PAZAPA-4460 file (N, C-alpha, C; in steps of 0.05 Angstrom, whole numbers, plus 32768, in hexadecimal, padded with zeros to 4 digits):
% residues 273
    n_x    n_y    n_z   ca_x   ca_y   ca_z    c_x    c_y    c_z   seq   type   mol
   808C   80BB   8200   809C   80BF   81E5   80A6   80A8   81D7     1      M     A
   809A   809B   81BB   80A0   8089   81AE   80BD   8094   81A4     2      L     A
   80CD   8078   81AA   80E6   8075   81A3   80E3   8070   8188     3      K     A
   80F7   807B   8173   80FA   8078   815A   811A   806D   8156     4      I     A
   8113   8053   8149   8126   8041   8143   812B   8045   8126     5      N     A
   814F   8046   811A   8152   804F   8102   814F   803E   80F1     6      K     A
   814B   8021   80F5   814A   800C   80E4   8138   7FF9   80E9     7      K     A
   8129   7FED   80D1   8116   7FD8   80D6   8110   7FC8   80BE     8      F     A
   8107   7FB3   80BA   80FF   7FA3   80A3   80DF   7FA6   8098     9      K     A
   80E0   7FAF   8083   80C5   7FAE   8079   80BF   7F95   8062    10      V     A
   80A9   7F8C   8065   80A2   7F7B   804C   808D   7F84   803D    11      A     A
   8094   7F81   8025   807C   7F85   8011   8077   7F69   7FFE    12      C     A
   8054   7F64   8003   8047   7F4C   7FFD   803E   7F4E   7FE5    13      V     A
   804D   7F39   7FD4   803F   7F3C   7FB9   8025   7F2B   7FBE    14      Q     A
   800C   7F2E   7FA8   7FF7   7F15   7FA5   7FE7   7F1B   7F93    15      M     A
   7FDE   7F02   7F8E   7FCF   7EF9   7F74   7FB2   7EFB   7F82    16      N     A
   7FA6   7F0C   7F8A   7F87   7F07   7FA3   7F71   7F04   7F89    17      S     A
   7F62   7EF7   7F92   7F49   7EE4   7F83   7F2A   7EEE   7F8D    18      R     A
   7F15   7EE6   7F84   7F05   7EF4   7F92   7EFA   7EDD   7FA1    19      D     A
   7F0B   7ED9   7FB1   7F08   7EC1   7FCB   7F16   7ED0   7FE8    20      N     A
   7F00   7EDA   7FF8   7F0D   7EE1   8013   7F22   7ECE   801E    21      I     A
   7F17   7EBC   8025   7F27   7EA9   8036   7F3C   7E9D   8024    22      D     A
   7F42   7E9B   800E   7F5D   7E95   8000   7F74   7EAD   8002    23      Y     A
   7F62   7EC3   8004   7F75   7ED8   8004   7F82   7EDD   801F    24      N     A
   7F66   7ED7   8032   7F7C   7EE2   804C   7F8C   7EC7   8053    25      I     A
   7F8B   7EAD   8049   7FA0   7E9B   804D   7FB6   7E9F   8041    26      F     A
   7FB3   7EA9   8029   7FC8   7EAA   801F   7FDC   7EC7   8028    27      S     A
   7FD1   7ED9   8034   7FDE   7EF0   8041   7FED   7EEF   805D    28      A     A
   7FD8   7EDA   8067   7FEA   7ED1   8083   7FF9   7EB9   807F    29      K     A
   7FFF   7EB1   8070   801B   7E9D   8067   8030   7EAE   8063    30      K     A
   802C   7EC5   804E   8040   7ED3   8048   8047   7EE3   8060    31      K     A
   803E   7EF6   8072   803E   7EFB   808B   804E   7EEF   809C    32      I     A
   804C   7ED8   809C   8056   7EC3   80B0   8077   7EBE   80A2    33      H     A
   807D   7EC0   8088   8091   7EBF   807F   809F   7ED5   8089    34      Y     A
   8092   7EF1   8081   80A1   7F0A   8088   80AC   7F05   80A0    35      A     A
   809E   7EFA   80B0   80A6   7EFF   80CB   80BC   7EF1   80D4    36      L     A
   80BA   7EDB   80BD   80D7   7EC9   80CA   80F5   7ED8   80C3    37      K     A
   80E7   7EE5   80B1   8104   7EF0   80A0   8109   7F0D   80AC    38      K     A
   80F8   7F10   80C4   8100   7F2D   80D4   80F0   7F40   80CF    39      G     A
   80DC   7F3C   80C3   80CC   7F58   80BB   80C0   7F65   80CF    40      A     A
   80BE   7F7D   80CE   80AF   7F8C   80ED   8096   7F99   80DE    41      N     A
   8099   7F9E   80C6   807B   7FA3   80BD   8078   7F96   809D    42      L     A
   8064   7F95   809F   8053   7F82   807C   8044   7F96   8072    43      V     A
   8048   7F9B   805E   8035   7FAB   8047   8026   7F94   802D    44      V     A
   8013   7F91   8035   7FFB   7F85   8022   7FF2   7F97   800C    45      L     A
   7FED   7F8A   7FF2   7FEA   7F9B   7FDA   7FC3   7FA3   7FE4    46      P     A
   7FC5   7FB4   7FCD   7F9F   7FBE   7FC8   7F97   7FAD   7FC3    47      E     A
   7F7B   7FAA   7FCA   7F6C   7F8A   7FCB   7F73   7F76   7FD4    48      N     A
   7F82   7F79   7FE7   7F92   7F5F   7FEF   7F79   7F4A   7FF6    49      A     A
   7F62   7F53   8005   7F54   7F3F   8015   7F3F   7F36   7FFA    50      I     A
   7F37   7F42   7FE5   7F23   7F36   7FCE   7F2D   7F4E   7FAF    51      Y     A
   7F2E   7F3D   7FA3   7F35   7F4B   7F86   7F1C   7F4A   7F78    52      M     A
   7F10   7F64   7F74   7EF7   7F64   7F68   7EF7   7F59   7F45    53      N     A
   7EE0   7F4F   7F44   7ED6   7F45   7F22   7ED0   7F58   7F12    54      K     A
   7EC2   7F68   7F1B   7EB4   7F82   7F10   7EAC   7F94   7F24    55      N     A
   7EA1   7FAB   7F1C   7E9D   7FC2   7F2C   7E86   7FB8   7F40    56      N     A
   7E72   7FAD   7F32   7E60   7FA4   7F48   7E69   7F8E   7F5B    57      K     A
   7E7F   7F86   7F5C   7E88   7F6E   7F6E   7E92   7F86   7F86    58      D     A
   7E96   7F9B   7F87   7E9A   7FAB   7F99   7E89   7FAA   7FB3    59      Y     A
   7E71   7FAA   7FB0   7E53   7FA6   7FBD   7E58   7F8F   7FCE    60      I     A
   7E5E   7F76   7FC3   7E61   7F5D   7FD2   7E78   7F5B   7FDE    61      F     A
   7E8F   7F6D   7FD8   7EA4   7F66   7FEC   7EAE   7F76   7FF7    62      S     A
   7E93   7F88   8003   7E9C   7FA5   8018   7E8E   7FA0   8030    63      S     A
   7E99   7F9A   804C   7E8F   7F9C   8063   7E93   7FB4   8070    64      F     A
   7E90   7FB3   8088   7E89   7FCB   809F   7EAF   7FBE   80A7    65      T     A
   7EBC   7FD1   80B6   7ED5   7FD3   80B2   7ED9   7FB8   80D2    66      E     A
   7EC6   7FBE   80E2   7EBF   7FA3   80FD   7EBD   7F8B   80F2    67      N     A
   7EB8   7F88   80DD   7EA7   7F73   80D3   7EB6   7F65   80B9    68      C     A
   7EC7   7F74   80B0   7ED2   7F69   809B   7EED   7F54   80A1    69      H     A
   7EE6   7F38   8091   7EF4   7F26   809F   7F10   7F26   8094    70      P     A
   7F1A   7F31   807E   7F33   7F39   8083   7F44   7F4A   8092    71      G     A
   7F33   7F65   809A   7F3D   7F75   80B4   7F3F   7F66   80CB    72      V     A
   7F2B   7F58   80D6   7F2B   7F44   80EE   7F44   7F34   80EA    73      I     A
   7F45   7F26   80D4   7F60   7F16   80D2   7F79   7F22   80D5    74      A     A
   7F7E   7F33   80C3   7F97   7F3F   80CD   7F9F   7F54   80E9    75      M     A
   7F85   7F57   80FA   7F8E   7F65   8111   7F96   7F49   811A    76      K     A
   7F8A   7F36   811A   7F8D   7F18   812E   7FAF   7F17   8125    77      N     A
   7FB0   7F15   8112   7FCB   7F09   8104   7FDF   7F19   8117    78      I     A
   7FD6   7F30   8110   7FF1   7F4B   811E   7FFB   7F4A   8134    79      A     A
   7FE2   7F47   814B   7FE1   7F40   816B   7FED   7F26   8167    80      K     A
   7FE4   7F0F   815B   7FF6   7EFA   8161   8014   7EF9   815B    81      E     A
   8019   7F01   8147   803A   7F06   8142   8044   7F18   8145    82      L     A
   803C   7F33   8150   8048   7F48   8159   804F   7F53   814E    83      N     A
   8045   7F5B   8131   8051   7F6E   8119   803D   7F77   810D    84      I     A
   8044   7F90   80FD   8038   7FA6   80F2   802F   7F9A   80DC    85      W     A
   8019   7FA2   80D9   800B   7F97   80B7   7FFA   7FAF   80A9    86      I     A
   8000   7FBA   8091   7FF4   7FD0   8087   7FDA   7FBD   8071    87      L     A
   7FC5   7FB9   807D   7FB7   7FAC   8063   7FB0   7FC0   804C    88      L     A
   7FBC   7FBA   803D   7FBC   7FC6   8024   7FA3   7FDA   8019    89      G     A
   7F8F   7FCA   8016   7F79   7FD4   8018   7F5F   7FBD   8015    90      S     A
   7F42   7FCA   8019   7F34   7FB3   8018   7F1A   7FCA   8019    91      A     A
   7F03   7FBE   8011   7EEE   7FCB   8008   7EDD   7FD0   8025    92      N     A
   7EDB   7FE5   8031   7ECB   7FEA   8049   7EB7   7FFA   804A    93      I     A
   7E9C   7FF4   8052   7E84   7FFF   8059   7E85   8014   806A    94      K     A
   7E7A   8031   8068   7E78   803C   8083   7E66   8055   807A    95      F     A
   7E48   8055   8086   7E36   8067   8083   7E2D   806A   8062    96      K     A
   7E27   8051   805F   7E18   8048   8043   7E2D   805B   8027    97      K     A
   7E46   8058   8036   7E5C   805B   8015   7E74   8046   8020    98      K     A
   7E76   8044   800A   7E96   802D   8002   7EAE   803A   7FFB    99      I     A
   7EC0   8037   800E   7EDB   8043   800E   7EEF   8029   800E   100      Y     A
   7F04   8035   7FFB   7F1B   801E   7FF6   7F2F   8029   8008   101      N     A
   7F30   801D   801C   7F3B   8026   803A   7F58   8010   803C   102      R     A
   7F6B   801F   803F   7F88   8014   804A   7F86   8019   8069   103      S     A
   7F8F   8001   8076   7F92   7FFB   8096   7FA7   7FF6   809D   104      I     A
   7FAD   800C   80B2   7FCC   8001   80C2   7FC1   7FF3   80D8   105      L     A
   7FCE   7FDD   80E0   7FC8   7FCE   80F9   7FE2   7FC9   810E   106      I     A
   7FE4   7FD5   811F   7FF8   7FCE   8134   7FFD   7FB4   813A   107      G     A
   8015   7FB2   814C   801B   7F93   8151   800F   7F8B   816E   108      C     A
   7FFB   7FA1   8176   7FEB   7F98   818A   7FCE   7F91   8183   109      D     A
   7FCF   7F8E   8162   7FB3   7F84   815E   7F9B   7F9C   8150   110      G     A
   7FA6   7FAF   815C   7F94   7FC8   8156   7F93   7FDF   8142   111      K     A
   7F7B   7FE4   8135   7F80   7FF5   811D   7F93   8015   8125   112      I     A
   7FAA   8017   8117   7FB5   8035   8125   7FAD   804E   810D   113      K     A
   7FA5   8040   80F4   7FA5   805E   80E4   7F94   804D   80C6   114      K     A
   7F7E   8060   80BC   7F72   8059   80A7   7F74   806B   8092   115      R     A
   7F7A   805D   8072   7F73   8074   8065   7F60   806A   804B   116      Y     A
   7F51   807A   8041   7F43   807D   8027   7F46   8084   8016   117      D     A
   7F4F   8075   8002   7F55   807E   7FE0   7F51   8095   7FDD   118      K     A
   7F57   80AE   7FD9   7F56   80C4   7FD2   7F50   80C2   7FB3   119      I     A
   7F62   80B6   7FA3   7F61   80B5   7F7D   7F56   80A4   7F7D   120      H     A
   7F3D   80A1   7F6F   7F35   808B   7F69   7F3A   8083   7F45   121      L     A
   7F3A   806C   7F40   7F48   806C   7F24   7F2F   8061   7F16   122      F     A
   7F2D   8074   7EFB   7F1B   8074   7EEF   7F20   8076   7ECA   123      S     A
   7F21   8067   7EBD   7F2E   8068   7EA5   7F29   8056   7E93   124      A     A
   7F2D   805B   7E7B   7F2D   804F   7E5F   7F44   804B   7E52   125      K     A
   7F58   8037   7E59   7F72   8030   7E52   7F6E   802B   7E30   126      L     A
   7F88   8037   7E23   7F8B   802C   7E06   7F8B   800F   7E02   127      P     A
   7F91   7FF8   7E16   7F8B   7FE0   7E0B   7F6A   7FDB   7E0C   128      N     A
   7F56   7FEF   7E11   7F3C   7FE4   7E19   7F36   7FDD   7E32   129      G     A
   7F45   7FE0   7E4D   7F36   7FD7   7E63   7F26   7FF1   7E6C   130      S     A
   7F16   7FF3   7E7F   7F09   7FFF   7E8A   7F04   8001   7EA4   131      V     A
   7F0B   8016   7EB3   7F0C   800B   7ED3   7EFB   8026   7EDC   132      Y     A
   7EEC   8022   7EF2   7ED9   803B   7EF7   7ED4   803C   7F15   133      D     A
   7EEE   8041   7F27   7EE9   803B   7F44   7EC9   8050   7F51   134      E     A
   7ED1   806C   7F3E   7EBC   8079   7F47   7E96   8071   7F49   135      N     A
   7E98   805A   7F3D   7E79   8056   7F3D   7E6E   8046   7F52   136      K     A
   7E83   8036   7F61   7E7B   8029   7F7E   7E89   8036   7F97   137      Y     A
   7EA5   8041   7F91   7EB2   804B   7FA8   7EB6   8068   7FAC   138      I     A
   7EB5   8071   7FC6   7EB6   808F   7FD0   7ECE   8094   7FCD   139      D     A
   7EDC   80AC   7FCC   7EF1   80B4   7FCF   7EF8   80BA   7FF0   140      P     A
   7F0C   80B8   7FF2   7F14   80C3   800D   7F16   80E3   8007   141      G     A
   7F17   80E7   801E   7F27   8106   8026   7F41   8111   8036   142      Q     A
   7F4A   8109   8040   7F5D   8107   8050   7F74   80F9   8051   143      N     A
   7F8F   8104   8055   7FA5   80F7   8050   7FAC   80EB   806C   144      I     A
   7FBD   80D4   8070   7FC0   80C7   8088   7FD8   80BC   8086   145      S     A
   7FE9   80C8   80A5   8003   80BD   80B0   7FFE   80B5   80C8   146      L     A
   8013   80A3   80CC   8019   8094   80EB   8031   8092   80EF   147      H     A
   803A   809A   8107   8052   8095   8113   8057   8078   8121   148      K     A
   8066   8067   8112   806E   804D   8114   8086   8050   812C   149      L     A
   808F   803A   812E   80AB   8031   8147   80C5   8041   8137   150      P     A
   80C1   803F   8119   80DA   8049   810F   80D4   8060   80FD   151      W     A
   80C4   806D   80FF   80BC   8088   80EC   80A3   8088   80E5   152      G     A
   809A   809C   80D1   807D   80A5   80D1   807F   8096   80A7   153      V     A
   8063   8090   80AF   805A   8081   8099   8042   8094   808E   154      L     A
   8049   8094   8075   802D   80A0   805F   8021   8091   8053   155      G     A
   8007   8093   8051   7FF4   807D   803D   7FEB   8084   802E   156      M     A
   7FE9   8072   8013   7FE5   807E   7FFB   7FD8   805A   7FEC   157      T     A
   7FCB   805F   7FD5   7FC0   8044   7FC6   7FBE   8047   7FAD   158      I     A
   7FCC   8041   7F9D   7FCC   8039   7F7F   7FD1   8050   7F72   159      C     A
   7FB8   8056   7F69   7FB6   806A   7F57   7FBF   8087   7F60   160      Y     A
   7FBF   8088   7F7B   7FC7   80A2   7F8A   7FE5   80A6   7F81   161      D     A
   7FF6   808F   7F7B   8010   8095   7F6F   8013   80AB   7F59   162      L     A
   8002   80B2   7F45   7FFC   80C3   7F31   7FFB   80DC   7F3C   163      R     A
   7FF4   80E7   7F56   7FEE   8105   7F61   8002   8108   7F76   164      F     A
   801C   8110   7F68   8033   8114   7F76   8031   812B   7F91   165      P     A
   801D   8142   7F92   8017   8152   7FA0   8010   8141   7FB7   166      Y     A
   7FF7   812A   7FBA   7FFA   8117   7FD4   8011   810F   7FDC   167      L     A
   8021   8108   7FD2   803E   80FF   7FDE   804E   8114   7FE5   168      F     A
   8050   812B   7FE0   8057   8145   7FE5   804C   814F   7FFE   169      R     A
   8033   814A   800C   8026   8153   801D   8028   8143   8036   170      K     A
   802D   8126   8025   8037   810F   8040   8053   8116   8044   171      L     A
   8062   811A   8037   8081   811E   803F   807E   813B   8048   172      A     A
   8076   814F   8044   8074   816E   805A   806F   8168   8074   173      M     A
   8057   8152   8079   8050   814C   808F   805F   813A   809A   174      K     A
   8075   812E   8098   8087   8122   80A1   8091   8101   80A2   175      G     A
   8076   80F9   8085   8083   80DF   807B   80A0   80D7   8078   176      A     A
   80A6   80C0   807E   80C0   80BD   807B   80C2   809E   8061   177      D     A
   80AE   8094   8069   80A9   8082   804E   8085   8083   804A   178      F     A
   8081   807A   8036   806A   8079   8025   805E   8062   801D   179      I     A
   8045   8056   8026   803D   803E   801B   802C   803F   7FFF   180      S     A
   8032   8034   7FED   8023   8034   7FDC   8018   8014   7FCC   181      V     A
   8009   800C   7FDF   7FF1   7FED   7FD9   7FE7   7FF6   7FBC   182      P     A
   7FEB   7FE0   7FAB   7FDD   7FE7   7F90   7FD9   7FCB   7F7F   183      S     A
   7FC3   7FCD   7F71   7FC3   7FB4   7F5A   7FC1   7FC9   7F43   184      A     A
   7FD5   7FCE   7F3B   7FE0   7FE1   7F20   7FD5   7FCE   7F0D   185      F     A
   7FCC   7FDA   7EF6   7FC3   7FCB   7EDE   7FE3   7FB9   7ED1   186      T     A
   7FDD   7FA6   7EC1   7FF8   7FA3   7EB8   8003   7FB8   7E9E   187      K     A
   7FED   7FC3   7E8E   7FF6   7FD3   7E79   7FFA   7FEA   7E88   188      F     A
   7FFA   7FF5   7E9D   8001   8013   7EA2   8019   800F   7EB3   189      T     A
   8014   7FF5   7EC0   8035   7FEA   7ED0   804A   7FEF   7EC1   190      G     A
   8049   7FDE   7EA8   8062   7FD9   7E96   8068   7FFD   7E8D   191      N     A
   8056   8017   7E8E   805B   802B   7E83   8065   8036   7E94   192      L     A
   805E   8037   7EAE   805A   804F   7EC6   8067   8043   7EDE   193      H     A
   8067   802D   7EEB   8061   8021   7F09   8085   8031   7F10   194      W     A
   8099   8023   7F04   80B0   8027   7F0B   80BB   8046   7F14   195      H     A
   80B7   8051   7EF7   80B3   8069   7EF7   80AA   807F   7F11   196      S     A
   8091   807D   7F0D   8085   808F   7F24   808F   808C   7F44   197      L     A
   8093   8070   7F49   809B   8060   7F63   80B8   806C   7F6B   198      L     A
   80C2   806E   7F53   80E7   8079   7F5D   80DC   809D   7F5D   199      K     A
   80CE   80AD   7F52   80C9   80C3   7F4F   80C2   80CC   7F66   200      A     A
   80AE   80BE   7F72   809D   80CB   7F90   80B2   80C6   7FA0   201      R     A
   80C5   80B0   7F9E   80D9   80AB   7FB0   80E9   80C3   7FAE   202      A     A
   80F7   80CB   7FA0   8107   80E6   7F96   8101   80F8   7F99   203      I     A
   80E2   8101   7F9A   80DD   811F   7F9C   80D8   8121   7FBF   204      E     A
   80D3   810F   7FCA   80D3   8110   7FE0   80E1   8105   7FF7   205      N     A
   80F8   8100   7FEC   8110   80F3   8000   8105   80DC   8016   206      G     A
   80F1   80C5   8006   80E4   80B6   801B   80EA   809E   8008   207      C     A
   80E1   8086   801F   80E4   806C   8016   80C5   8067   800C   208      Y     A
   80C2   8055   7FF6   80A4   804F   7FEE   80A7   802F   7FF2   209      I     A
   8097   802F   7FFF   808B   8012   7FFE   806F   8007   7FF1   210      F     A
   807A   7FF9   7FDC   8062   7FF4   7FC5   805D   7FD5   7FBF   211      A     A
   8048   7FCC   7FD0   8040   7FAE   7FCF   8029   7FB2   7FBE   212      A     A
   8025   7F9F   7FA3   801B   7F9A   7F91   800D   7F7B   7F8A   213      A     A
   7FF4   7F82   7F7A   7FE9   7F68   7F73   7FF8   7F61   7F54   214      Q     A
   7FF7   7F4D   7F4F   8008   7F41   7F3A   7FF4   7F23   7F2A   215      N     A
   7FF5   7F23   7F0D   7FEB   7F10   7F03   7FD2   7F15   7EFF   216      G     A
   7FC2   7F02   7EF4   7FA6   7F00   7EE9   7F90   7EFD   7F04   217      R     A
   7F7E   7F0B   7EFA   7F6A   7F05   7F0D   7F4B   7F04   7F06   218      H     A
   7F3A   7EF3   7F18   7F23   7EEF   7F0F   7F11   7F0A   7EFF   219      S     A
   7F04   7F0A   7EE4   7EFC   7F1A   7EE2   7F09   7F27   7EC6   220      G     A
   7F23   7F19   7EC3   7F34   7F21   7EB0   7F49   7F36   7EB4   221      G     A
   7F49   7F45   7ED4   7F54   7F59   7ECF   7F79   7F48   7ED6   222      R     A
   7F8F   7F61   7EC9   7FAC   7F52   7ED3   7FB8   7F68   7EDB   223      E     A
   7FBF   7F65   7EF3   7FD3   7F7A   7F02   7FF5   7F6F   7EFA   224      T     A
   8002   7F8F   7EFB   8020   7F89   7EF7   8032   7F7E   7F06   225      F     A
   802F   7F7F   7F25   803F   7F75   7F3A   8053   7F82   7F38   226      G     A
   8071   7F79   7F3C   8086   7F8A   7F40   8083   7FA0   7F5A   227      H     A
   807F   7F8F   7F6D   807C   7F9F   7F89   80A2   7FA8   7F92   228      S     A
   809B   7FBD   7F96   80B7   7FC9   7F98   80B9   7FDB   7FBA   229      L     A
   80D2   7FD7   7FBF   80D8   7FED   7FD3   80EC   8000   7FC7   230      I     A
   80F1   801D   7FCA   80FD   802B   7FBC   810A   8040   7FD7   231      V     A
   8120   8042   7FD2   812E   8054   7FEA   8130   8073   7FE4   232      D     A
   8132   8081   7FF8   8132   80A3   7FF2   813B   80AC   7FDB   233      P     A
   8150   809E   7FCD   8159   80AC   7FB5   8156   809F   7F9E   234      W     A
   8143   8093   7F9B   8133   807F   7F88   8142   806B   7F7D   235      G     A
   814F   8061   7F94   815A   8046   7F87   8148   8030   7F8F   236      K     A
   8147   801B   7F7C   8136   8003   7F81   8141   7FEC   7F8F   237      V     A
   8139   7FE7   7FB2   8141   7FD8   7FBF   8140   7FBD   7FB8   238      L     A
   8128   7FBE   7FAF   8120   7F9E   7FA1   8107   7FA6   7F97   239      G     A
   80FE   7F8F   7F85   80F0   7F87   7F6D   80E4   7F71   7F66   240      D     A
   80D1   7F65   7F70   80C8   7F4D   7F74   80BD   7F42   7F54   241      I     A
   80BD   7F54   7F45   80B5   7F4A   7F2A   8097   7F3F   7F22   242      G     A
   8094   7F27   7F19   8077   7F18   7F18   807F   7F06   7F29   243      S     A
   808A   7F05   7F37   808B   7EE6   7F4C   807A   7EE8   7F65   244      K     A
   806F   7ED6   7F6C   8063   7ECF   7F8E   8073   7ED6   7FA2   245      D     A
   807A   7EE6   7FA7   8093   7EEC   7FBF   8089   7F01   7FCE   246      K     A
   809F   7F08   7FE0   8099   7F1C   7FF9   80B3   7F24   7FF5   247      V     A
   80B0   7F3C   7FF7   80CC   7F53   7FF3   80D5   7F58   800E   248      L     A
   80F1   7F55   8016   80F0   7F5D   8035   8112   7F6D   8031   249      I     A
   810A   7F8F   803E   8128   7F96   803A   8129   7FAB   8055   250      K     A
   8141   7FA9   805C   8148   7FBC   8075   8141   7FD9   8073   251      E     A
   8136   7FED   8087   812F   8002   8078   8145   8019   808D   252      I     A
   8151   802A   8087   8161   803B   8093   8159   8058   8094   253      D     A
   814C   8060   80AB   813F   8073   80A9   8156   8095   80A9   254      L     A
   8169   808A   80AF   8188   80A1   80AC   8180   80A9   8088   255      Q     A
   817D   8096   8075   817B   809A   805B   816B   80B5   8054   256      Q     A
   814F   80B0   8061   8139   80C6   805F   8150   80E4   806A   257      V     A
   815A   80E2   807F   8162   80FB   8089   817B   8102   8076   258      L     A
   818A   80EE   806E   81A0   80F8   8059   8196   8100   803A   259      L     A
   817D   80F3   8033   8176   80FC   801E   8167   811A   801C   260      A     A
   8160   811C   8035   8155   813A   8032   815F   8150   803C   261      R     A
   8174   8147   804B   818C   8166   804F   819B   8163   8036   262      T     A
   81A1   8152   8025   81B0   814E   8011   81A6   8162   7FF8   263      S     A
   818C   815D   7FF5   8179   8167   7FE3   8161   8175   7FF1   264      I     A
   8167   818C   7FF8   8147   8194   800B   812F   819D   7FFE   265      P     A
   8124   818F   7FEE   8115   8198   7FD8   80FA   8195   7FE7   266      S     A
   80F8   8188   8003   80DE   8198   8012   80DF   81B0   801E   267      L     A
   80F2   81B7   8024   80F8   81D3   8030   80F8   81ED   801B   268      K     A
   80FA   81E3   8002   80F8   81F4   7FEC   80D5   81FB   7FE2   269      H     A
   80C7   81E7   7FE7   80B0   81E6   7FDB   80A1   81FB   7FDF   270      S     A
   8092   8204   7FC5   8086   8223   7FD3   8063   821D   7FC2   271      R     A
   8055   822F   7FCA   8038   822A   7FC2   8038   823F   7FAB   272      K     A
   8031   822F   7F98   8028   823B   7F7C   8008   8243   7F76   273      I     A
***
C-alpha cells in the first residue's frame, strides 16, 4: 500500500520557451536542478515547455511520437538521474495520425506514470485582434487523468481547461488533492482572468492549484502572461512569480485539503442538475 506523506515541496517553473527544442530542454534542466537543490519533490513545467509554436502550421514540425520526442526523453532521463518527479506541462505528441497537446507525469524512476491530452482547445479571436485556433491542427483529448503520488492524488489539466469548472469538480470528486494547470495564457486574457480563475478553482474544490506558466514575448509575436502561481485550498496565493524568470517553490500540506473540505463540504453537497 502506498504510504501518503502529509507534506512535500512543489516547484512551478516559469519559462519563456522558444522555437528551439535544444534551448528549451537546456533551460528546463537548469531550473529543475535548481528546484532539487531547494528541496523540491515535484517539478511542474508549463504548457509548450519544449517548443513554443510560431504559428498554427508549426504544430506539425514540433510534433513527435512520444517515444521519439526529444523533450520527453530528456525529462525521463533527468527525473531518473535526480530522483525527482516531473510534470512535463505539455508537448505536441503524434499518435495514430493525430496530434495531441499532452501533459506527461514522469516518476522519480524515469518512467511515465500518467498522460493527459488537453480536452478544451483554445480557439478564439480576442478583442485585441489576436487569433488562436488549436482545433485546426490539434485533436482534443477525451478522458480525465489522475494519479496517486507519494503525497496525495494529482489531477491534470492544461491552460484553457481552467475556464471549465466542471472538469475541476470531476477531478476533485474522483479524489484529486491538487490539480496542475500548466499554461501559456495570453497576456491579454491573463491580465483579466488568470488570478481570479485559479483562486476560484481552488476554493470551489478545496484543493491546491499548481499553475506553471509561460512568460514574455515568443517567436511569432505571441506574448504570454506569466505569473506562475501556487494556490492553497482556501484560495490563498502562496506564491506569485510575476513576470520574473524564476522557479516558485512552496511546501504543500495535505492536511489543509482535509481541513478545507470538512469545514466547507461542498463536494459532498454536489447535485446533478
